[in-house]
C-alpha positions in Angstrom: -0.1 0.0 0.0 1.3 3.5 -1.0 2.2 5.6 2.2 0.1 8.8 2.3 2.2 11.9 2.1 1.3 14.9 4.3 -0.2 18.0 2.9 2.1 20.7 1.4 1.2 22.9 4.4 2.6 20.0 6.7 5.7 19.0 4.8 6.6 22.7 3.6 5.4 25.0 6.4 7.8 28.0 5.5 6.4 27.9 1.9 2.8 27.7 3.3 3.6 30.7 5.4 4.8 32.7 2.3 1.7 31.7 0.4 -0.5 32.9 3.3 1.5 36.2 3.3 1.0 36.6 -0.5 -2.7 36.1 -0.1 -2.9 38.8 2.6 -0.6 41.2 0.6 -2.2 40.7 -3.0 -5.4 39.1 -2.3 -6.4 35.3 -2.7 -7.2 35.4 -6.4 -4.0 37.1 -7.5 -1.8 35.1 -5.1 -3.2 31.8 -6.1 -2.8 32.7 -9.8 0.9 33.3 -9.2 1.3 30.1 -7.3 -0.7 28.0 -9.8 1.4 29.5 -12.8 4.5 28.4 -10.9 3.1 24.9 -10.2 2.1 24.6 -13.9 5.7 25.3 -15.1 5.2 28.8 -16.3 7.5 30.3 -13.8 7.0 33.2 -11.3 6.8 31.2 -8.1 9.4 28.8 -6.9 10.0 27.5 -3.4 12.5 25.0 -2.0 12.6 24.0 1.5 13.9 21.3 3.9 10.8 20.3 5.8 10.3 19.3 9.4 11.0 15.7 8.4 14.4 16.7 6.9 13.3 16.1 3.3 14.3 18.6 0.6 11.2 19.4 -1.5 10.6 21.9 -4.4 7.3 23.5 -5.4 6.7 25.6 -8.5 9.1 26.8 -11.2 11.4 29.7 -12.2 10.9 31.4 -15.7 14.7 30.7 -16.2 14.4 27.0 -15.3 16.9 27.4 -12.3 16.4 25.2 -9.4 17.9 24.7 -5.9 19.4 21.4 -4.8 21.2 20.3 -1.7 25.0 19.7 -2.0 27.3 18.8 0.9 24.4 20.0 3.3 23.9 23.5 1.6 21.3 24.6 -0.8 22.9 25.8 -4.1 21.3 27.2 -7.2 21.8 25.5 -10.5 22.5 28.1 -13.2 21.0 27.9 -16.9 24.1 26.0 -18.0 23.7 23.2 -15.3 26.7 24.6 -13.3 26.3 25.2 -9.4 26.7 28.3 -7.6 26.4 28.7 -3.7 23.1 30.1 -2.3 
């Protein structure tokens, strides 16, 4: 049987807090549109977080395609050419 994962709010609480802040600052409809565009791969909203369970997770996308990863215990950006730079 497949193990059920927690909700995004449970596994990425810092990200959830930022989404809540965006909803307060921009209004729910506008903030949700930004988040949904990132989730759909259109960029504009990207978050990476090491959750309370110690697992690194990503949500959304950047317009450039850059992403974070964990290397030697540090979060680092991958540039457009695939190289890595410190965060």
